[in-house]
FITORKOL-744366 format. One record per atom (N, C-alpha, C, O, CB): residue number from 1; atom name; x, y, z. Coordinates in nm, 4 decimals. Glycine has a CB too. Layout:
<nodes>
+------+------+----------+----------+----------+
: banu : loro :       px :       py :       pz :
+------+------+----------+----------+----------+
:  NUM :   CA :        X :        Y :        Z :
...
+------+------+----------+----------+----------+
</nodes>
This chain:
<nodes>
+------+------+----------+----------+----------+
: banu : loro :       px :       py :       pz :
+------+------+----------+----------+----------+
:    1 :    N :   2.9241 :   1.8999 :  -3.8979 :
:    1 :   CA :   2.9110 :   1.7579 :  -3.8727 :
:    1 :    C :   2.9303 :   1.7276 :  -3.7237 :
:    1 :    O :   2.8545 :   1.6489 :  -3.6670 :
:    1 :   CB :   3.0120 :   1.6793 :  -3.9573 :
:    2 :    N :   3.0291 :   1.7879 :  -3.6604 :
:    2 :   CA :   3.0502 :   1.7669 :  -3.5166 :
:    2 :    C :   2.9287 :   1.8150 :  -3.4382 :
:    2 :    O :   2.8868 :   1.7510 :  -3.3417 :
:    2 :   CB :   3.1776 :   1.8404 :  -3.4683 :
:    3 :    N :   2.8734 :   1.9264 :  -3.4796 :
:    3 :   CA :   2.7580 :   1.9820 :  -3.4092 :
:    3 :    C :   2.6367 :   1.8928 :  -3.4284 :
:    3 :    O :   2.5653 :   1.8643 :  -3.3322 :
:    3 :   CB :   2.7276 :   2.1246 :  -3.4581 :
:    4 :    N :   2.6121 :   1.8483 :  -3.5502 :
:    4 :   CA :   2.4978 :   1.7602 :  -3.5764 :
:    4 :    C :   2.5069 :   1.6316 :  -3.4957 :
:    4 :    O :   2.4073 :   1.5859 :  -3.4396 :
:    4 :   CB :   2.4889 :   1.7273 :  -3.7252 :
:    5 :    N :   2.6258 :   1.5734 :  -3.4896 :
:    5 :   CA :   2.6457 :   1.4498 :  -3.4125 :
:    5 :    C :   2.6224 :   1.4747 :  -3.2640 :
:    5 :    O :   2.5614 :   1.3921 :  -3.1961 :
:    5 :   CB :   2.7878 :   1.3938 :  -3.4351 :
:    6 :    N :   2.6707 :   1.5883 :  -3.2129 :
:    6 :   CA :   2.6521 :   1.6206 :  -3.0715 :
:    6 :    C :   2.5042 :   1.6423 :  -3.0394 :
:    6 :    O :   2.4553 :   1.5948 :  -2.9369 :
:    6 :   CB :   2.7333 :   1.7456 :  -3.0341 :
:    7 :    N :   2.4335 :   1.7135 :  -3.1260 :
:    7 :   CA :   2.2904 :   1.7373 :  -3.1036 :
:    7 :    C :   2.2130 :   1.6060 :  -3.1052 :
:    7 :    O :   2.1253 :   1.5847 :  -3.0215 :
:    7 :   CB :   2.2339 :   1.8333 :  -3.2103 :
:    8 :    N :   2.2442 :   1.5192 :  -3.1983 :
:    8 :   CA :   2.1776 :   1.3890 :  -3.2064 :
:    8 :    C :   2.2039 :   1.3067 :  -3.0809 :
:    8 :    O :   2.1119 :   1.2485 :  -3.0233 :
:    8 :   CB :   2.2248 :   1.3122 :  -3.3308 :
:    9 :    N :   2.3300 :   1.3022 :  -3.0391 :
:    9 :   CA :   2.3647 :   1.2269 :  -2.9183 :
:    9 :    C :   2.2932 :   1.2853 :  -2.7969 :
:    9 :    O :   2.2368 :   1.2116 :  -2.7161 :
:    9 :   CB :   2.5173 :   1.2273 :  -2.8959 :
:   10 :    N :   2.2959 :   1.4175 :  -2.7843 :
:   10 :   CA :   2.2366 :   1.4833 :  -2.6683 :
:   10 :    C :   2.0874 :   1.4512 :  -2.6583 :
:   10 :    O :   2.0383 :   1.4139 :  -2.5517 :
:   10 :   CB :   2.2581 :   1.6354 :  -2.6760 :
:   11 :    N :   2.0159 :   1.4658 :  -2.7697 :
:   11 :   CA :   1.8711 :   1.4390 :  -2.7687 :
:   11 :    C :   1.8402 :   1.2959 :  -2.7288 :
:   11 :    O :   1.7406 :   1.2705 :  -2.6611 :
:   11 :   CB :   1.8109 :   1.4678 :  -2.9055 :
:   12 :    N :   1.9240 :   1.2027 :  -2.7699 :
:   12 :   CA :   1.8994 :   1.0623 :  -2.7402 :
:   12 :    C :   1.9473 :   1.0161 :  -2.6044 :
:   12 :    O :   1.9056 :   0.9100 :  -2.5579 :
:   12 :   CB :   1.9626 :   0.9798 :  -2.8426 :
:   13 :    N :   2.0338 :   1.0926 :  -2.5391 :
:   13 :   CA :   2.0945 :   1.0469 :  -2.4154 :
:   13 :    C :   2.0714 :   1.1367 :  -2.2942 :
:   13 :    O :   2.1091 :   1.0998 :  -2.1830 :
:   13 :   CB :   2.2385 :   1.0319 :  -2.4364 :
:   14 :    N :   2.0125 :   1.2498 :  -2.3122 :
:   14 :   CA :   1.9868 :   1.3422 :  -2.2012 :
:   14 :    C :   1.8365 :   1.3572 :  -2.1831 :
:   14 :    O :   1.7780 :   1.4584 :  -2.2217 :
:   14 :   CB :   2.0535 :   1.4811 :  -2.2266 :
:   15 :    N :   1.7755 :   1.2569 :  -2.1248 :
:   15 :   CA :   1.6291 :   1.2549 :  -2.1180 :
:   15 :    C :   1.5700 :   1.3653 :  -2.0291 :
:   15 :    O :   1.4549 :   1.4040 :  -2.0494 :
:   15 :   CB :   1.5834 :   1.1207 :  -2.0674 :
:   16 :    N :   1.6445 :   1.4160 :  -1.9328 :
:   16 :   CA :   1.5917 :   1.5230 :  -1.8487 :
:   16 :    C :   1.5960 :   1.6599 :  -1.9173 :
:   16 :    O :   1.5204 :   1.7499 :  -1.8806 :
:   16 :   CB :   1.6691 :   1.5288 :  -1.7190 :
:   17 :    N :   1.6825 :   1.6757 :  -2.0147 :
:   17 :   CA :   1.6941 :   1.8053 :  -2.0846 :
:   17 :    C :   1.7367 :   1.7826 :  -2.2292 :
:   17 :    O :   1.8448 :   1.8264 :  -2.2687 :
:   17 :   CB :   1.7961 :   1.8988 :  -2.0124 :
:   18 :    N :   1.6545 :   1.7155 :  -2.3086 :
:   18 :   CA :   1.6959 :   1.6821 :  -2.4457 :
:   18 :    C :   1.7189 :   1.8021 :  -2.5367 :
:   18 :    O :   1.7919 :   1.7907 :  -2.6351 :
:   18 :   CB :   1.5934 :   1.5947 :  -2.5076 :
:   19 :    N :   1.6588 :   1.9161 :  -2.5068 :
:   19 :   CA :   1.6749 :   2.0343 :  -2.5910 :
:   19 :    C :   1.7755 :   2.1350 :  -2.5398 :
:   19 :    O :   1.7932 :   2.2406 :  -2.6005 :
:   19 :   CB :   1.5449 :   2.1013 :  -2.6067 :
:   20 :    N :   1.8423 :   2.1049 :  -2.4288 :
:   20 :   CA :   1.9326 :   2.2014 :  -2.3666 :
:   20 :    C :   2.0485 :   2.2408 :  -2.4572 :
:   20 :    O :   2.0776 :   2.3596 :  -2.4713 :
:   20 :   CB :   1.9865 :   2.1453 :  -2.2380 :
:   21 :    N :   2.1145 :   2.1446 :  -2.5181 :
:   21 :   CA :   2.2288 :   2.1765 :  -2.6048 :
:   21 :    C :   2.1840 :   2.2629 :  -2.7220 :
:   21 :    O :   2.2517 :   2.3601 :  -2.7558 :
:   21 :   CB :   2.2960 :   2.0473 :  -2.6566 :
:   22 :    N :   2.0723 :   2.2298 :  -2.7842 :
:   22 :   CA :   2.0237 :   2.3086 :  -2.8978 :
:   22 :    C :   1.9927 :   2.4519 :  -2.8554 :
:   22 :    O :   2.0250 :   2.5465 :  -2.9272 :
:   22 :   CB :   1.8986 :   2.2434 :  -2.9589 :
:   23 :    N :   1.9303 :   2.4678 :  -2.7392 :
:   23 :   CA :   1.8973 :   2.6031 :  -2.6916 :
:   23 :    C :   2.0230 :   2.6832 :  -2.6587 :
:   23 :    O :   2.0337 :   2.8007 :  -2.6938 :
:   23 :   CB :   1.8068 :   2.5955 :  -2.5678 :
:   24 :    N :   2.1175 :   2.6189 :  -2.5914 :
:   24 :   CA :   2.2397 :   2.6901 :  -2.5539 :
:   24 :    C :   2.3233 :   2.7248 :  -2.6781 :
:   24 :    O :   2.3830 :   2.8322 :  -2.6851 :
:   24 :   CB :   2.3232 :   2.6050 :  -2.4554 :
:   25 :    N :   2.3269 :   2.6349 :  -2.7741 :
:   25 :   CA :   2.3989 :   2.6604 :  -2.8982 :
:   25 :    C :   2.3329 :   2.7743 :  -2.9762 :
:   25 :    O :   2.4022 :   2.8622 :  -3.0275 :
:   25 :   CB :   2.4048 :   2.5328 :  -2.9842 :
:   26 :    N :   2.2005 :   2.7735 :  -2.9856 :
:   26 :   CA :   2.1292 :   2.8821 :  -3.0542 :
:   26 :    C :   2.1573 :   3.0171 :  -2.9890 :
:   26 :    O :   2.1775 :   3.1171 :  -3.0579 :
:   26 :   CB :   1.9783 :   2.8549 :  -3.0547 :
:   27 :    N :   2.1585 :   3.0194 :  -2.8559 :
:   27 :   CA :   2.1869 :   3.1446 :  -2.7852 :
:   27 :    C :   2.3294 :   3.1924 :  -2.8133 :
:   27 :    O :   2.3524 :   3.3115 :  -2.8343 :
:   27 :   CB :   2.1663 :   3.1266 :  -2.6338 :
:   28 :    N :   2.4238 :   3.1000 :  -2.8136 :
:   28 :   CA :   2.5632 :   3.1367 :  -2.8409 :
:   28 :    C :   2.5796 :   3.1884 :  -2.9831 :
:   28 :    O :   2.6485 :   3.2879 :  -3.0056 :
:   28 :   CB :   2.6557 :   3.0167 :  -2.8179 :
:   29 :    N :   2.5169 :   3.1216 :  -3.0787 :
:   29 :   CA :   2.5276 :   3.1657 :  -3.2184 :
:   29 :    C :   2.4611 :   3.3022 :  -3.2374 :
:   29 :    O :   2.5088 :   3.3844 :  -3.3156 :
:   29 :   CB :   2.4634 :   3.0615 :  -3.3131 :
:   30 :    N :   2.3523 :   3.3257 :  -3.1668 :
:   30 :   CA :   2.2892 :   3.4571 :  -3.1707 :
:   30 :    C :   2.3802 :   3.5649 :  -3.1141 :
:   30 :    O :   2.3890 :   3.6750 :  -3.1683 :
:   30 :   CB :   2.1584 :   3.4546 :  -3.0943 :
:   31 :    N :   2.4477 :   3.5319 :  -3.0042 :
:   31 :   CA :   2.5428 :   3.6257 :  -2.9448 :
:   31 :    C :   2.6560 :   3.6555 :  -3.0421 :
:   31 :    O :   2.6957 :   3.7710 :  -3.0579 :
:   31 :   CB :   2.5992 :   3.5697 :  -2.8130 :
:   32 :    N :   2.7078 :   3.5529 :  -3.1069 :
:   32 :   CA :   2.8187 :   3.5726 :  -3.2012 :
:   32 :    C :   2.7759 :   3.6512 :  -3.3248 :
:   32 :    O :   2.8577 :   3.7207 :  -3.3852 :
:   32 :   CB :   2.8759 :   3.4379 :  -3.2436 :
:   33 :    N :   2.6499 :   3.6410 :  -3.3626 :
:   33 :   CA :   2.6006 :   3.7172 :  -3.4772 :
:   33 :    C :   2.6074 :   3.8675 :  -3.4489 :
:   33 :    O :   2.6346 :   3.9468 :  -3.5390 :
:   33 :   CB :   2.4559 :   3.6757 :  -3.5114 :
:   34 :    N :   2.5826 :   3.9061 :  -3.3237 :
:   34 :   CA :   2.5860 :   4.0479 :  -3.2866 :
:   34 :    C :   2.7210 :   4.0933 :  -3.2342 :
:   34 :    O :   2.7579 :   4.2098 :  -3.2489 :
:   34 :   CB :   2.4814 :   4.0756 :  -3.1831 :
:   35 :    N :   2.7943 :   4.0020 :  -3.1736 :
:   35 :   CA :   2.9229 :   4.0381 :  -3.1146 :
:   35 :    C :   3.0231 :   3.9253 :  -3.1389 :
:   35 :    O :   3.0499 :   3.8464 :  -3.0483 :
:   35 :   CB :   2.9081 :   4.0670 :  -2.9623 :
:   36 :    N :   3.0789 :   3.9167 :  -3.2603 :
:   36 :   CA :   3.1687 :   3.8063 :  -3.2950 :
:   36 :    C :   3.2943 :   3.7986 :  -3.2087 :
:   36 :    O :   3.3549 :   3.6921 :  -3.1972 :
:   36 :   CB :   3.2091 :   3.8183 :  -3.4383 :
:   37 :    N :   3.3334 :   3.9089 :  -3.1488 :
:   37 :   CA :   3.4539 :   3.9099 :  -3.0662 :
:   37 :    C :   3.4269 :   3.8603 :  -2.9239 :
:   37 :    O :   3.5138 :   3.8732 :  -2.8376 :
:   37 :   CB :   3.5124 :   4.0502 :  -3.0616 :
:   38 :    N :   3.3099 :   3.8045 :  -2.8976 :
:   38 :   CA :   3.2723 :   3.7616 :  -2.7620 :
:   38 :    C :   3.3657 :   3.6544 :  -2.7069 :
:   38 :    O :   3.3939 :   3.6531 :  -2.5871 :
:   38 :   CB :   3.1295 :   3.7092 :  -2.7618 :
:   39 :    N :   3.4130 :   3.5667 :  -2.7904 :
:   39 :   CA :   3.5011 :   3.4603 :  -2.7439 :
:   39 :    C :   3.6422 :   3.5104 :  -2.7202 :
:   39 :    O :   3.6855 :   3.6099 :  -2.7784 :
:   39 :   CB :   3.5031 :   3.3468 :  -2.8435 :
:   40 :    N :   3.7133 :   3.4391 :  -2.6332 :
:   40 :   CA :   3.8520 :   3.4800 :  -2.6080 :
:   40 :    C :   3.9420 :   3.4261 :  -2.7189 :
:   40 :    O :   3.9144 :   3.3210 :  -2.7767 :
:   40 :   CB :   3.9006 :   3.4297 :  -2.4687 :
:   41 :    N :   4.0475 :   3.4972 :  -2.7473 :
:   41 :   CA :   4.1416 :   3.4576 :  -2.8522 :
:   41 :    C :   4.2216 :   3.3359 :  -2.8072 :
:   41 :    O :   4.2648 :   3.3272 :  -2.6923 :
:   41 :   CB :   4.2366 :   3.5744 :  -2.8877 :
:   42 :    N :   4.2405 :   3.2417 :  -2.9003 :
:   42 :   CA :   4.3191 :   3.1211 :  -2.8741 :
:   42 :    C :   4.3977 :   3.0856 :  -2.9993 :
:   42 :    O :   4.3651 :   3.1300 :  -3.1094 :
:   42 :   CB :   4.2278 :   3.0025 :  -2.8306 :
:   43 :    N :   4.5018 :   3.0051 :  -2.9809 :
:   43 :   CA :   4.5734 :   2.9493 :  -3.0962 :
:   43 :    C :   4.5148 :   2.8120 :  -3.1213 :
:   43 :    O :   4.5033 :   2.7311 :  -3.0292 :
:   43 :   CB :   4.7297 :   2.9419 :  -3.0718 :
:   44 :    N :   4.4779 :   2.7857 :  -3.2443 :
:   44 :   CA :   4.4158 :   2.6589 :  -3.2791 :
:   44 :    C :   4.4677 :   2.6141 :  -3.4146 :
:   44 :    O :   4.4334 :   2.6714 :  -3.5180 :
:   44 :   CB :   4.2615 :   2.6707 :  -3.2801 :
:   45 :    N :   4.5504 :   2.5114 :  -3.4124 :
:   45 :   CA :   4.6017 :   2.4566 :  -3.5378 :
:   45 :    C :   4.6677 :   2.5582 :  -3.6272 :
:   45 :    O :   4.6503 :   2.5540 :  -3.7490 :
:   45 :   CB :   4.4924 :   2.3920 :  -3.6121 :
:   46 :    N :   4.7430 :   2.6494 :  -3.5695 :
:   46 :   CA :   4.8128 :   2.7487 :  -3.6486 :
:   46 :    C :   4.7300 :   2.8702 :  -3.6839 :
:   46 :    O :   4.7809 :   2.9642 :  -3.7450 :
:   46 :   CB :   4.8617 :   2.6869 :  -3.7717 :
:   47 :    N :   4.6029 :   2.8700 :  -3.6466 :
:   47 :   CA :   4.5171 :   2.9858 :  -3.6736 :
:   47 :    C :   4.5278 :   3.0818 :  -3.5558 :
:   47 :    O :   4.4680 :   3.0590 :  -3.4506 :
:   47 :   CB :   4.3680 :   2.9424 :  -3.6975 :
:   48 :    N :   4.6023 :   3.1866 :  -3.5734 :
:   48 :   CA :   4.6278 :   3.2795 :  -3.4632 :
:   48 :    C :   4.5055 :   3.3638 :  -3.4281 :
:   48 :    O :   4.5009 :   3.4215 :  -3.3195 :
:   48 :   CB :   4.7436 :   3.3704 :  -3.4982 :
:   49 :    N :   4.4094 :   3.3725 :  -3.5143 :
:   49 :   CA :   4.2918 :   3.4553 :  -3.4892 :
:   49 :    C :   4.1694 :   3.3741 :  -3.4501 :
:   49 :    O :   4.0570 :   3.4228 :  -3.4616 :
:   49 :   CB :   4.2604 :   3.5374 :  -3.6108 :
:   50 :    N :   4.1892 :   3.2522 :  -3.4046 :
:   50 :   CA :   4.0764 :   3.1708 :  -3.3609 :
:   50 :    C :   4.0241 :   3.2244 :  -3.2278 :
:   50 :    O :   4.0966 :   3.2902 :  -3.1531 :
:   50 :   CB :   4.1173 :   3.0214 :  -3.3480 :
:   51 :    N :   3.8989 :   3.1954 :  -3.1999 :
:   51 :   CA :   3.8365 :   3.2364 :  -3.0747 :
:   51 :    C :   3.7633 :   3.1181 :  -3.0132 :
:   51 :    O :   3.7278 :   3.0224 :  -3.0820 :
:   51 :   CB :   3.7397 :   3.3549 :  -3.0973 :
:   52 :    N :   3.7414 :   3.1264 :  -2.8827 :
:   52 :   CA :   3.6812 :   3.0165 :  -2.8080 :
:   52 :    C :   3.5642 :   3.0682 :  -2.7256 :
:   52 :    O :   3.5714 :   3.1748 :  -2.6645 :
:   52 :   CB :   3.7855 :   2.9482 :  -2.7171 :
:   53 :    N :   3.4565 :   2.9908 :  -2.7251 :
:   53 :   CA :   3.3399 :   3.0226 :  -2.6437 :
:   53 :    C :   3.2925 :   2.8928 :  -2.5791 :
:   53 :    O :   3.2811 :   2.7906 :  -2.6468 :
:   53 :   CB :   3.2257 :   3.0895 :  -2.7295 :
:   54 :    N :   3.2652 :   2.8958 :  -2.4502 :
:   54 :   CA :   3.2202 :   2.7777 :  -2.3772 :
:   54 :    C :   3.0702 :   2.7836 :  -2.3556 :
:   54 :    O :   3.0166 :   2.8845 :  -2.3099 :
:   54 :   CB :   3.2931 :   2.7656 :  -2.2427 :
:   55 :    N :   3.0031 :   2.6742 :  -2.3890 :
:   55 :   CA :   2.8619 :   2.6589 :  -2.3551 :
:   55 :    C :   2.8593 :   2.6018 :  -2.2135 :
:   55 :    O :   2.8754 :   2.4813 :  -2.1944 :
:   55 :   CB :   2.7844 :   2.5650 :  -2.4592 :
:   56 :    N :   2.8397 :   2.6863 :  -2.1173 :
:   56 :   CA :   2.8608 :   2.6506 :  -1.9759 :
:   56 :    C :   2.7706 :   2.5391 :  -1.9244 :
:   56 :    O :   2.8186 :   2.4498 :  -1.8546 :
:   56 :   CB :   2.8405 :   2.7712 :  -1.8910 :
:   57 :    N :   2.6452 :   2.5415 :  -1.9556 :
:   57 :   CA :   2.5539 :   2.4407 :  -1.8995 :
:   57 :    C :   2.5762 :   2.3034 :  -1.9614 :
:   57 :    O :   2.5569 :   2.2014 :  -1.8952 :
:   57 :   CB :   2.4088 :   2.4833 :  -1.9202 :
:   58 :    N :   2.6165 :   2.3002 :  -2.0872 :
:   58 :   CA :   2.6367 :   2.1722 :  -2.1567 :
:   58 :    C :   2.7820 :   2.1288 :  -2.1592 :
:   58 :    O :   2.8118 :   2.0141 :  -2.1923 :
:   58 :   CB :   2.5854 :   2.1814 :  -2.2980 :
:   59 :    N :   2.8710 :   2.2173 :  -2.1253 :
:   59 :   CA :   3.0163 :   2.1919 :  -2.1263 :
:   59 :    C :   3.0697 :   2.1594 :  -2.2651 :
:   59 :    O :   3.1539 :   2.0710 :  -2.2805 :
:   59 :   CB :   3.0495 :   2.0779 :  -2.0323 :
:   60 :    N :   3.0211 :   2.2302 :  -2.3650 :
:   60 :   CA :   3.0748 :   2.2171 :  -2.5006 :
:   60 :    C :   3.1563 :   2.3413 :  -2.5335 :
:   60 :    O :   3.1238 :   2.4524 :  -2.4916 :
:   60 :   CB :   2.9605 :   2.1966 :  -2.6048 :
:   61 :    N :   3.2620 :   2.3198 :  -2.6090 :
:   61 :   CA :   3.3492 :   2.4279 :  -2.6533 :
:   61 :    C :   3.3219 :   2.4566 :  -2.8004 :
:   61 :    O :   3.3099 :   2.3646 :  -2.8813 :
:   61 :   CB :   3.4988 :   2.3920 :  -2.6307 :
:   62 :    N :   3.3122 :   2.5840 :  -2.8342 :
:   62 :   CA :   3.3029 :   2.6279 :  -2.9734 :
:   62 :    C :   3.4320 :   2.7022 :  -3.0048 :
:   62 :    O :   3.4678 :   2.7976 :  -2.9358 :
:   62 :   CB :   3.1756 :   2.7190 :  -2.9985 :
:   63 :    N :   3.5008 :   2.6587 :  -3.1081 :
:   63 :   CA :   3.6182 :   2.7302 :  -3.1585 :
:   63 :    C :   3.5799 :   2.7833 :  -3.2955 :
:   63 :    O :   3.5262 :   2.7103 :  -3.3788 :
:   63 :   CB :   3.7470 :   2.6373 :  -3.1653 :
:   64 :    N :   3.6079 :   2.9105 :  -3.3182 :
:   64 :   CA :   3.5643 :   2.9727 :  -3.4428 :
:   64 :    C :   3.6631 :   3.0781 :  -3.4884 :
:   64 :    O :   3.7482 :   3.1243 :  -3.4124 :
:   64 :   CB :   3.4261 :   3.0343 :  -3.4263 :
:   65 :    N :   3.6494 :   3.1144 :  -3.6143 :
:   65 :   CA :   3.7268 :   3.2246 :  -3.6708 :
:   65 :    C :   3.6287 :   3.3237 :  -3.7321 :
:   65 :    O :   3.5161 :   3.2891 :  -3.7680 :
:   65 :   CB :   3.8305 :   3.1736 :  -3.7774 :
:   66 :    N :   3.6743 :   3.4462 :  -3.7428 :
:   66 :   CA :   3.5965 :   3.5503 :  -3.8092 :
:   66 :    C :   3.6659 :   3.5788 :  -3.9408 :
:   66 :    O :   3.7806 :   3.6237 :  -3.9432 :
:   66 :   CB :   3.5834 :   3.6805 :  -3.7207 :
:   67 :    N :   3.5969 :   3.5530 :  -4.0489 :
:   67 :   CA :   3.6545 :   3.5728 :  -4.1826 :
:   67 :    C :   3.5511 :   3.6423 :  -4.2704 :
:   67 :    O :   3.4364 :   3.5986 :  -4.2799 :
:   67 :   CB :   3.6993 :   3.4365 :  -4.2462 :
:   68 :    N :   3.5928 :   3.7495 :  -4.3335 :
:   68 :   CA :   3.5031 :   3.8247 :  -4.4232 :
:   68 :    C :   3.3718 :   3.8602 :  -4.3534 :
:   68 :    O :   3.2638 :   3.8418 :  -4.4096 :
:   68 :   CB :   3.4741 :   3.7432 :  -4.5509 :
:   69 :    N :   3.3819 :   3.9111 :  -4.2304 :
:   69 :   CA :   3.2649 :   3.9515 :  -4.1515 :
:   69 :    C :   3.1675 :   3.8360 :  -4.1270 :
:   69 :    O :   3.0468 :   3.8572 :  -4.1147 :
:   69 :   CB :   3.1923 :   4.0650 :  -4.2215 :
:   70 :    N :   3.2200 :   3.7161 :  -4.1203 :
:   70 :   CA :   3.1375 :   3.5973 :  -4.0994 :
:   70 :    C :   3.2021 :   3.5102 :  -3.9924 :
:   70 :    O :   3.3242 :   3.4950 :  -3.9901 :
:   70 :   CB :   3.1192 :   3.5176 :  -4.2318 :
:   71 :    N :   3.1215 :   3.4534 :  -3.9045 :
:   71 :   CA :   3.1710 :   3.3610 :  -3.8033 :
:   71 :    C :   3.1671 :   3.2202 :  -3.8619 :
:   71 :    O :   3.0639 :   3.1737 :  -3.9102 :
:   71 :   CB :   3.0866 :   3.3700 :  -3.6715 :
:   72 :    N :   3.2831 :   3.1533 :  -3.8564 :
:   72 :   CA :   3.2915 :   3.0166 :  -3.9089 :
:   72 :    C :   3.3408 :   2.9260 :  -3.7967 :
:   72 :    O :   3.4519 :   2.9435 :  -3.7465 :
:   72 :   CB :   3.3866 :   3.0085 :  -4.0342 :
:   73 :    N :   3.2580 :   2.8291 :  -3.7572 :
:   73 :   CA :   3.2967 :   2.7347 :  -3.6530 :
:   73 :    C :   3.3934 :   2.6341 :  -3.7134 :
:   73 :    O :   3.3645 :   2.5716 :  -3.8154 :
:   73 :   CB :   3.1722 :   2.6631 :  -3.5916 :
:   74 :    N :   3.5092 :   2.6193 :  -3.6485 :
:   74 :   CA :   3.6114 :   2.5282 :  -3.7005 :
:   74 :    C :   3.6282 :   2.4036 :  -3.6144 :
:   74 :    O :   3.6861 :   2.3046 :  -3.6590 :
:   74 :   CB :   3.7438 :   2.6001 :  -3.7113 :
:   75 :    N :   3.5774 :   2.4080 :  -3.4902 :
:   75 :   CA :   3.5926 :   2.2931 :  -3.4012 :
:   75 :    C :   3.4880 :   2.3026 :  -3.2919 :
:   75 :    O :   3.4629 :   2.4107 :  -3.2386 :
:   75 :   CB :   3.7360 :   2.2866 :  -3.3405 :
:   76 :    N :   3.4270 :   2.1899 :  -3.2583 :
:   76 :   CA :   3.3213 :   2.1837 :  -3.1580 :
:   76 :    C :   3.3397 :   2.0539 :  -3.0817 :
:   76 :    O :   3.3402 :   1.9460 :  -3.1410 :
:   76 :   CB :   3.1783 :   2.1928 :  -3.2230 :
:   77 :    N :   3.3547 :   2.0640 :  -2.9503 :
:   77 :   CA :   3.3771 :   1.9415 :  -2.8734 :
:   77 :    C :   3.3277 :   1.9570 :  -2.7307 :
:   77 :    O :   3.3106 :   2.0681 :  -2.6805 :
:   77 :   CB :   3.5253 :   1.9043 :  -2.8736 :
:   78 :    N :   3.3050 :   1.8429 :  -2.6664 :
:   78 :   CA :   3.2661 :   1.8419 :  -2.5256 :
:   78 :    C :   3.3904 :   1.8614 :  -2.4398 :
:   78 :    O :   3.5004 :   1.8236 :  -2.4802 :
:   78 :   CB :   3.1932 :   1.7095 :  -2.4883 :
:   79 :    N :   3.3737 :   1.9193 :  -2.3231 :
:   79 :   CA :   3.4869 :   1.9488 :  -2.2343 :
:   79 :    C :   3.5599 :   1.8232 :  -2.1900 :
:   79 :    O :   3.6807 :   1.8287 :  -2.1668 :
:   79 :   CB :   3.4390 :   2.0250 :  -2.1125 :
:   80 :    N :   3.4927 :   1.7125 :  -2.1774 :
:   80 :   CA :   3.5574 :   1.5880 :  -2.1338 :
:   80 :    C :   3.6363 :   1.5199 :  -2.2433 :
:   80 :    O :   3.7198 :   1.4336 :  -2.2160 :
:   80 :   CB :   3.4548 :   1.4927 :  -2.0814 :
:   81 :    N :   3.6106 :   1.5580 :  -2.3665 :
:   81 :   CA :   3.6828 :   1.4994 :  -2.4790 :
:   81 :    C :   3.8152 :   1.5706 :  -2.4961 :
:   81 :    O :   3.8209 :   1.6935 :  -2.4991 :
:   81 :   CB :   3.5997 :   1.5072 :  -2.6088 :
:   82 :    N :   3.9204 :   1.4938 :  -2.5073 :
:   82 :   CA :   4.0528 :   1.5548 :  -2.5251 :
:   82 :    C :   4.0633 :   1.6159 :  -2.6648 :
:   82 :    O :   4.0097 :   1.5605 :  -2.7608 :
:   82 :   CB :   4.1658 :   1.4498 :  -2.5030 :
:   83 :    N :   4.1314 :   1.7285 :  -2.6766 :
:   83 :   CA :   4.1481 :   1.7913 :  -2.8095 :
:   83 :    C :   4.2111 :   1.6943 :  -2.9088 :
:   83 :    O :   4.3005 :   1.6172 :  -2.8742 :
:   83 :   CB :   4.2350 :   1.9185 :  -2.7990 :
:   84 :    N :   4.1628 :   1.6997 :  -3.0325 :
:   84 :   CA :   4.2181 :   1.6169 :  -3.1392 :
:   84 :    C :   4.1597 :   1.4772 :  -3.1456 :
:   84 :    O :   4.2030 :   1.3960 :  -3.2274 :
:   84 :   CB :   4.3649 :   1.6070 :  -3.1232 :
:   85 :    N :   4.0618 :   1.4473 :  -3.0605 :
:   85 :   CA :   4.0005 :   1.3132 :  -3.0615 :
:   85 :    C :   3.8542 :   1.3217 :  -3.0884 :
:   85 :    O :   3.7863 :   1.2192 :  -3.0930 :
:   85 :   CB :   4.0237 :   1.2412 :  -2.9303 :
+------+------+----------+----------+----------+
</nodes>
């Protein structure tokens, strides 16, 4: 839901690069499919095995966990947005 809202907002408000967030997110998800440990380890809401990956051009953060050989995104936010909001 956070990702869908961000993609919708980006397409409607970034007229010079409306597809940039979608492309950068697709590339990151592709990277995680082959190398789930790519993100650095972080503590997130008591989850000691959470990982973080930054979408550099769009300034979005992906927080995810690896469970049962699957990457599950647990939090997605823009860098300017304070955590928890």
